[in-house]
N, C-alpha and C positions, 0 to 999 in steps of 0.2 A: 772898762768892764769886760769881763771875759764872756765870750759867747758860750753859752751852755746849750748844748743840744738836748732837747727834751724829746724823748721818743714816747710814743704812745705805748701803753702797756699791752703786751700780747694777751689776746683773749685766752681764757682758760678752757681747754677742751678735754673732755674725758668721755669715754663710752661706758655708760652704766648698763648697757643692754647685755643680757645674758645670752647663752647659746639658744635658749628657747625662742628668743626674738628672731634669730636667724632662721630657725626651723619654722616659725610662724610665717615668715615671708615666703619660704618655699611652699608651704602648705597653701597660702593664699594664692600664689601663682598657679598651683595645681588646681585649685578650686575655680579660678578664672578660666583656665584651659578647659576644665570639665564642663563649666557652664556654657562656654562657647560651643563645645562639641555637642552638648545637649540641645542647644538652640539649632545647630545645623541638622541634627537628627530629627528634631521636631518638625523643622521645615520639610525635610525629606518625607516624613510620614504624612504630613498634610498633603504634599504633592502626590504621593502614591495613592492616598485616599481619594483625592480628586480624580485621578486617572481611573481608579476602580469604579467610582460612581459613574463616570462616563461610559465605561464598558458595561456596567449593569444596566444603564439606561438604554444603550444600544441593543443589548440582549432582550430587554423587555419589549422594545419596539419590534424586533424580529419575532418574538413569541406572539405578539398581538397580530402581526401580519400573517404568520403561519396559522393561527387560530381562525382568522378571517377567511383564509384560503380553504381551510378545512371545512368551515361552515358552508362556504359556497359550493365546494365539491359535494358535500353531504346533501345539500339542497338540490344540486343538479342530478345526483344519483337517485334521489327520491322522486324527482319529477319524471325520471325515466322508468320508475316502477321498481327500482332496486333498493333494497333496504340494507345499508351497510352494517346494521346491528344484527342481521340474521346470519349466523355463522355458516349455515348450509348454503346460503346464496353466495357468500364470499368464497367458500370452498369450490362451488360450482364455477364461479367466474375465474378462479385461479386455474382450474383444470382447463377451461377453455383457452385461457391466455397461453398456458404451456403448450397446448395443441397447436395454436396458431404460431407460436415461436418455432415449433418443430417443422411446420409446413414452410415457414420462411427459411429455415436452415436447409431443408431439402431443396427448396427452389434455388437457393444460392449455391448449392453444390453442383459442380459440373461432372455428371457421369461420363459424358463424352471425353472430357480431358483425362479422367482417371483411366478409362478404357483404352484411350490412345497411348497413355504412358505405360500401361501394362502390356499392350500389344507390342510396343517397341522393345520391351524387356524380356518377354517370355520366349524361350527358344522353341525350335520346331518340334521337339519330341516331348513337350510338356503340354498338358491339357488342364486348364483351370475349370473347376466344376462349381465353385462357390466363392463369391466375393462379398465380404461384409464390411463396409466402412462404418466407423463410428464418427459421426460428423462433429461431435464436440471435441474429441481428443485427437482426431486425425489418424487413429489406429485402423489399419485395414487387415482383416483376416482372410487369407487365401487358402483354399483347399483344392487339391487336384491330384493328378496322376502323372508320373514321369516314367519314361521307358527304362531309364537306368538311374543309378545314384549319381553318376556323372552329370546327367541332364538336370537333376535337381540342384546340384552344386552350381552349375552354369546359370540356372535361374536366379539363385540367391546372389551370385556375384553380379549378374546383370542388373538386378534391382538396386543393389548398393551403388553401382557405378553410374546409374542413370541420373543421379543427383536429385531425383524427385522422391525417392524412397530412402528412409534411414532406419537404423536399428532393426535390421532384418534378422529375425530369430526363427529357427526351425523348432516348432512346438511339438510336432509329432511326425513320425514316419514309420511305415511298416511295409513289408513286402507282401504284395497281393498275388493273385493268380497270374500265371505266365511271367513271373519275376518282375512285374511292374511295381513301382514304388508309389504308394499313396502317402500324401504329405499334408501337413497343415503348417502354414507360415504366418507369422504376425510381423507387420512392419508399420512404420509411421509414414504417412503420405503428406508431403509438403505441397499443398496445392497453391497455385498462383491465384491471387485475388484479381477478379475482373474489374 
C-alpha cells in the first residue's frame, strides 16, 4: 500500500470588514483617550476644589479672629469712654495721634548734628539767617547772605562735597545793599540714624 499523506485543509480566511470598520477602531481609540483625559481632568478639578475649600476655611477662620479682635477693641474703647461710632471723636483722636507722631519725629531729629554739619560747610563770608528742615522728606531750606557771588558758590560746593547734603539747588538770589548777595538754597540732608 502506498502511503498517502493527507494534509488538513487550510482554513478559509477572508476580511469582510469595510473601511468603516478601520475608522471605527480609530474612533474608539480616540474615545478611550478622551475618556482617560476627562478622568484626569475631573481628578484635577476635584483636587483644586478641595484646595479651594481649605483656603476658604482658613480665610473664614481669619475673618472670625479679626471680628473677635475688633469686638474686643471696640469694647476696650467704650470702657475708656471713647465711642468708635462717633466720627468727631475719631477725627479728634486722629489729630492727636498725628500731633504725637510729629513730636516723636522732632525728638528723633538731631538739630545739633544738622548744625554741626552746616557749620563745617558754611564758609567765613556767608551768614545763614533761616534754616527750615522738613523732617519727613529730609529737605532743608537755607536762607542767608553772602559777601560775594563767589562765596555763595563756595557754600554750594562745600555742601555737595560734605557727603551729608545732596541735590543742592539755588532757588533764589538777588543783590542787596552794599553788593551783598541774598540767597535761598534747597538741599536734601542725609542724616545718620542714631
